[in-house]
N, CA, C and O atoms as CSV, one atom per row, in Angstrom:
chain,resi,resn,atom,element,x,y,z
A,1,MET,N,N,-52.301,12.967,-78.830
A,1,MET,CA,C,-52.999,12.138,-79.788
A,1,MET,C,C,-52.089,10.950,-80.120
A,1,MET,O,O,-51.021,11.134,-80.704
A,2,PRO,N,N,-52.502,9.744,-79.753
A,2,PRO,CA,C,-51.668,8.576,-80.039
A,2,PRO,C,C,-51.660,8.230,-81.526
A,2,PRO,O,O,-52.654,8.408,-82.231
A,3,HIS,N,N,-50.519,7.736,-81.977
A,3,HIS,CA,C,-50.371,7.282,-83.362
A,3,HIS,C,C,-50.111,5.786,-83.334
A,3,HIS,O,O,-49.535,5.263,-82.379
A,4,LEU,N,N,-50.530,5.116,-84.361
A,4,LEU,CA,C,-50.313,3.689,-84.471
A,4,LEU,C,C,-49.310,3.419,-85.579
A,4,LEU,O,O,-49.369,4.026,-86.649
A,5,ILE,N,N,-48.400,2.513,-85.314
A,5,ILE,CA,C,-47.423,2.101,-86.313
A,5,ILE,C,C,-47.690,0.631,-86.603
A,5,ILE,O,O,-47.695,-0.190,-85.686
A,6,ASP,N,N,-47.911,0.294,-87.854
A,6,ASP,CA,C,-48.201,-1.083,-88.248
A,6,ASP,C,C,-46.905,-1.878,-88.334
A,6,ASP,O,O,-46.084,-1.645,-89.222
A,7,LEU,N,N,-46.724,-2.814,-87.412
A,7,LEU,CA,C,-45.533,-3.648,-87.389
A,7,LEU,C,C,-45.807,-5.054,-87.920
A,7,LEU,O,O,-44.948,-5.933,-87.848
A,8,GLU,N,N,-46.982,-5.251,-88.439
A,8,GLU,CA,C,-47.376,-6.574,-88.945
A,8,GLU,C,C,-46.453,-6.991,-90.082
A,8,GLU,O,O,-46.154,-6.204,-90.980
A,9,GLY,N,N,-46.011,-8.231,-90.028
A,9,GLY,CA,C,-45.165,-8.779,-91.066
A,9,GLY,C,C,-43.681,-8.639,-90.767
A,9,GLY,O,O,-42.850,-9.223,-91.463
A,10,LEU,N,N,-43.344,-7.880,-89.752
A,10,LEU,CA,C,-41.937,-7.755,-89.373
A,10,LEU,C,C,-41.567,-8.884,-88.420
A,10,LEU,O,O,-42.407,-9.333,-87.639
A,11,PRO,N,N,-40.338,-9.339,-88.473
A,11,PRO,CA,C,-39.907,-10.348,-87.502
A,11,PRO,C,C,-40.011,-9.788,-86.075
A,11,PRO,O,O,-39.839,-8.589,-85.857
A,12,GLU,N,N,-40.292,-10.662,-85.123
A,12,GLU,CA,C,-40.503,-10.253,-83.736
A,12,GLU,C,C,-39.338,-9.414,-83.170
A,12,GLU,O,O,-39.596,-8.395,-82.531
A,13,PRO,N,N,-38.081,-9.801,-83.380
A,13,PRO,CA,C,-36.992,-8.978,-82.830
A,13,PRO,C,C,-36.965,-7.560,-83.419
A,13,PRO,O,O,-36.651,-6.604,-82.710
A,14,VAL,N,N,-37.289,-7.421,-84.693
A,14,VAL,CA,C,-37.309,-6.099,-85.331
A,14,VAL,C,C,-38.445,-5.266,-84.760
A,14,VAL,O,O,-38.263,-4.086,-84.461
A,15,ALA,N,N,-39.618,-5.874,-84.608
A,15,ALA,CA,C,-40.768,-5.164,-84.050
A,15,ALA,C,C,-40.471,-4.702,-82.622
A,15,ALA,O,O,-40.809,-3.577,-82.256
A,16,LYS,N,N,-39.849,-5.553,-81.821
A,16,LYS,CA,C,-39.507,-5.184,-80.442
A,16,LYS,C,C,-38.491,-4.044,-80.437
A,16,LYS,O,O,-38.576,-3.139,-79.608
A,17,ALA,N,N,-37.537,-4.087,-81.355
A,17,ALA,CA,C,-36.531,-3.030,-81.431
A,17,ALA,C,C,-37.171,-1.693,-81.796
A,17,ALA,O,O,-36.787,-0.653,-81.260
A,18,ILE,N,N,-38.136,-1.716,-82.695
A,18,ILE,CA,C,-38.831,-0.479,-83.085
A,18,ILE,C,C,-39.615,0.075,-81.905
A,18,ILE,O,O,-39.575,1.277,-81.646
A,19,VAL,N,N,-40.325,-0.784,-81.191
A,19,VAL,CA,C,-41.094,-0.352,-80.021
A,19,VAL,C,C,-40.163,0.260,-78.976
A,19,VAL,O,O,-40.467,1.310,-78.410
A,20,GLU,N,N,-39.042,-0.388,-78.724
A,20,GLU,CA,C,-38.087,0.113,-77.733
A,20,GLU,C,C,-37.482,1.446,-78.175
A,20,GLU,O,O,-37.304,2.348,-77.357
A,21,THR,N,N,-37.170,1.573,-79.453
A,21,THR,CA,C,-36.609,2.821,-79.978
A,21,THR,C,C,-37.594,3.969,-79.814
A,21,THR,O,O,-37.218,5.058,-79.380
A,22,VAL,N,N,-38.849,3.727,-80.159
A,22,VAL,CA,C,-39.875,4.767,-80.018
A,22,VAL,C,C,-40.035,5.153,-78.552
A,22,VAL,O,O,-40.165,6.333,-78.227
A,23,HIS,N,N,-40.026,4.156,-77.667
A,23,HIS,CA,C,-40.148,4.425,-76.233
A,23,HIS,C,C,-38.973,5.285,-75.752
A,23,HIS,O,O,-39.176,6.251,-75.016
A,24,ASN,N,N,-37.750,4.941,-76.160
A,24,ASN,CA,C,-36.567,5.699,-75.758
A,24,ASN,C,C,-36.600,7.132,-76.292
A,24,ASN,O,O,-36.252,8.073,-75.579
A,25,LEU,N,N,-37.017,7.291,-77.543
A,25,LEU,CA,C,-37.113,8.636,-78.120
A,25,LEU,C,C,-38.153,9.476,-77.388
A,25,LEU,O,O,-37.928,10.655,-77.115
A,26,LYS,N,N,-39.278,8.870,-77.077
A,26,LYS,CA,C,-40.337,9.583,-76.363
A,26,LYS,C,C,-39.824,10.051,-75.001
A,26,LYS,O,O,-40.046,11.198,-74.614
A,27,ASN,N,N,-39.139,9.166,-74.275
A,27,ASN,CA,C,-38.598,9.543,-72.969
A,27,ASN,C,C,-37.542,10.631,-73.095
A,27,ASN,O,O,-37.490,11.556,-72.284
A,28,ARG,N,N,-36.703,10.516,-74.114
A,28,ARG,CA,C,-35.634,11.500,-74.299
A,28,ARG,C,C,-36.192,12.884,-74.555
A,28,ARG,O,O,-35.777,13.848,-73.912
A,29,TYR,N,N,-37.129,12.996,-75.486
A,29,TYR,CA,C,-37.646,14.305,-75.837
A,29,TYR,C,C,-38.593,14.842,-74.781
A,29,TYR,O,O,-38.700,16.057,-74.614
A,30,GLN,N,N,-39.271,13.980,-74.075
A,30,GLN,CA,C,-40.148,14.425,-72.999
A,30,GLN,C,C,-39.307,15.018,-71.870
A,30,GLN,O,O,-39.651,16.065,-71.323
A,31,SER,N,N,-38.202,14.346,-71.520
A,31,SER,CA,C,-37.358,14.858,-70.433
A,31,SER,C,C,-36.647,16.139,-70.856
A,31,SER,O,O,-36.462,17.025,-70.022
A,32,GLU,N,N,-36.241,16.272,-72.119
A,32,GLU,CA,C,-35.617,17.507,-72.586
A,32,GLU,C,C,-36.602,18.671,-72.509
A,32,GLU,O,O,-36.214,19.788,-72.165
A,33,THR,N,N,-37.866,18.422,-72.824
A,33,THR,CA,C,-38.893,19.451,-72.749
A,33,THR,C,C,-39.105,19.865,-71.303
A,33,THR,O,O,-39.226,21.054,-71.006
A,34,ASP,N,N,-39.152,18.883,-70.395
A,34,ASP,CA,C,-39.325,19.188,-68.978
A,34,ASP,C,C,-38.153,19.998,-68.444
A,34,ASP,O,O,-38.345,20.940,-67.676
A,35,ILE,N,N,-36.947,19.637,-68.845
A,35,ILE,CA,C,-35.748,20.351,-68.397
A,35,ILE,C,C,-35.773,21.789,-68.921
A,35,ILE,O,O,-35.471,22.731,-68.188
A,36,ALA,N,N,-36.136,21.948,-70.196
A,36,ALA,CA,C,-36.171,23.281,-70.792
A,36,ALA,C,C,-37.188,24.167,-70.082
A,36,ALA,O,O,-36.953,25.361,-69.901
A,37,ARG,N,N,-38.307,23.592,-69.683
A,37,ARG,CA,C,-39.331,24.372,-68.976
A,37,ARG,C,C,-38.862,24.781,-67.585
A,37,ARG,O,O,-39.169,25.880,-67.123
A,38,SER,N,N,-38.120,23.903,-66.919
A,38,SER,CA,C,-37.719,24.170,-65.542
A,38,SER,C,C,-36.540,25.127,-65.453
A,38,SER,O,O,-36.315,25.733,-64.405
A,39,LYS,N,N,-35.786,25.273,-66.536
A,39,LYS,CA,C,-34.606,26.136,-66.507
A,39,LYS,C,C,-34.919,27.487,-67.144
A,39,LYS,O,O,-34.906,27.639,-68.365
A,40,ALA,N,N,-35.194,28.441,-66.299
A,40,ALA,CA,C,-35.374,29.798,-66.800
A,40,ALA,C,C,-33.995,30.447,-66.883
A,40,ALA,O,O,-33.109,30.108,-66.098
A,41,PRO,N,N,-33.800,31.369,-67.814
A,41,PRO,CA,C,-32.499,32.039,-67.892
A,41,PRO,C,C,-32.166,32.720,-66.567
A,41,PRO,O,O,-33.017,33.361,-65.949
A,42,LYS,N,N,-30.922,32.571,-66.148
A,42,LYS,CA,C,-30.487,33.175,-64.894
A,42,LYS,C,C,-29.368,34.158,-65.177
A,42,LYS,O,O,-28.585,33.986,-66.111
A,43,ASP,N,N,-29.310,35.190,-64.351
A,43,ASP,CA,C,-28.222,36.153,-64.474
A,43,ASP,C,C,-26.941,35.522,-63.942
A,43,ASP,O,O,-26.948,34.869,-62.898
A,44,LEU,N,N,-25.852,35.719,-64.660
A,44,LEU,CA,C,-24.563,35.232,-64.211
A,44,LEU,C,C,-24.005,36.182,-63.159
A,44,LEU,O,O,-24.218,37.392,-63.237
A,45,PRO,N,N,-23.303,35.650,-62.192
A,45,PRO,CA,C,-22.721,36.537,-61.193
A,45,PRO,C,C,-21.634,37.411,-61.813
A,45,PRO,O,O,-20.913,36.979,-62.713
A,46,SER,N,N,-21.529,38.611,-61.335
A,46,SER,CA,C,-20.495,39.509,-61.842
A,46,SER,C,C,-19.982,40.363,-60.687
A,46,SER,O,O,-20.649,40.545,-59.669
A,47,ARG,N,N,-18.787,40.873,-60.882
A,47,ARG,CA,C,-18.164,41.732,-59.879
A,47,ARG,C,C,-17.618,42.951,-60.594
A,47,ARG,O,O,-17.228,42.882,-61.760
A,48,PRO,N,N,-17.595,44.052,-59.893
A,48,PRO,CA,C,-16.994,45.229,-60.524
A,48,PRO,C,C,-15.499,44.990,-60.727
A,48,PRO,O,O,-14.860,44.318,-59.916
A,49,GLY,N,N,-14.958,45.522,-61.775
A,49,GLY,CA,C,-13.540,45.330,-62.051
A,49,GLY,C,C,-13.055,46.290,-63.115
A,49,GLY,O,O,-13.770,47.200,-63.535
A,50,ARG,N,N,-11.824,46.067,-63.541
A,50,ARG,CA,C,-11.266,46.913,-64.584
A,50,ARG,C,C,-10.395,46.048,-65.494
A,50,ARG,O,O,-9.944,44.973,-65.100
A,51,VAL,N,N,-10.171,46.520,-66.682
A,51,VAL,CA,C,-9.342,45.803,-67.640
A,51,VAL,C,C,-7.887,46.154,-67.358
A,51,VAL,O,O,-7.530,47.330,-67.287
A,52,ILE,N,N,-7.051,45.137,-67.198
A,52,ILE,CA,C,-5.643,45.365,-66.895
A,52,ILE,C,C,-4.822,45.392,-68.180
A,52,ILE,O,O,-3.896,46.193,-68.307
A,53,GLY,N,N,-5.154,44.526,-69.129
A,53,GLY,CA,C,-4.407,44.484,-70.381
A,53,GLY,C,C,-5.037,43.483,-71.319
A,53,GLY,O,O,-6.062,42.884,-70.997
A,54,SER,N,N,-4.432,43.299,-72.477
A,54,SER,CA,C,-4.969,42.356,-73.449
A,54,SER,C,C,-4.582,40.932,-73.047
A,54,SER,O,O,-3.600,40.719,-72.336
A,55,LEU,N,N,-5.352,39.989,-73.501
A,55,LEU,CA,C,-5.092,38.582,-73.224
A,55,LEU,C,C,-5.091,37.839,-74.549
A,55,LEU,O,O,-6.067,37.880,-75.298
A,56,ARG,N,N,-3.987,37.162,-74.831
A,56,ARG,CA,C,-3.846,36.435,-76.086
A,56,ARG,C,C,-3.880,34.940,-75.818
A,56,ARG,O,O,-3.710,34.493,-74.684
A,57,ARG,N,N,-4.097,34.191,-76.859
A,57,ARG,CA,C,-4.115,32.729,-76.744
A,57,ARG,C,C,-2.789,32.220,-76.174
A,57,ARG,O,O,-2.778,31.310,-75.345
A,58,THR,N,N,-1.701,32.792,-76.606
A,58,THR,CA,C,-0.403,32.348,-76.114
A,58,THR,C,C,-0.249,32.623,-74.624
A,58,THR,O,O,0.461,31.891,-73.934
A,59,ASP,N,N,-0.900,33.663,-74.118
A,59,ASP,CA,C,-0.860,33.957,-72.678
A,59,ASP,C,C,-1.597,32.860,-71.894
A,59,ASP,O,O,-1.176,32.472,-70.804
A,60,ILE,N,N,-2.691,32.375,-72.460
A,60,ILE,CA,C,-3.506,31.370,-71.770
A,60,ILE,C,C,-2.826,29.998,-71.803
A,60,ILE,O,O,-2.739,29.320,-70.778
A,61,TYR,N,N,-2.350,29.595,-72.971
A,61,TYR,CA,C,-1.841,28.238,-73.150
A,61,TYR,C,C,-0.321,28.131,-73.134
A,61,TYR,O,O,0.224,27.047,-73.342
A,62,GLU,N,N,0.350,29.213,-72.897
A,62,GLU,CA,C,1.811,29.246,-72.852
A,62,GLU,C,C,2.433,28.633,-74.097
A,62,GLU,O,O,3.419,27.902,-74.009
A,63,GLU,N,N,1.855,28.933,-75.262
A,63,GLU,CA,C,2.404,28.448,-76.521
A,63,GLU,C,C,3.539,29.354,-76.933
A,63,GLU,O,O,3.483,30.568,-76.736
A,64,ARG,N,N,4.547,28.775,-77.493
A,64,ARG,CA,C,5.699,29.569,-77.947
A,64,ARG,C,C,5.909,29.361,-79.404
A,64,ARG,O,O,6.828,29.939,-79.985
């Protein structure tokens, strides 16, 4: 359902900026919706394994 925005009385550059902003927002949210529809949750790959020991932040970043 299209909506109308009354831009009468606004300076031409402001009216053009509003039109462009609405166009950009429409494209942004339309593409996000399309992406969300196309991406179904997928299982992450996994391998059998075992826990060897604990892992601390200092082990990862070698902080002393």
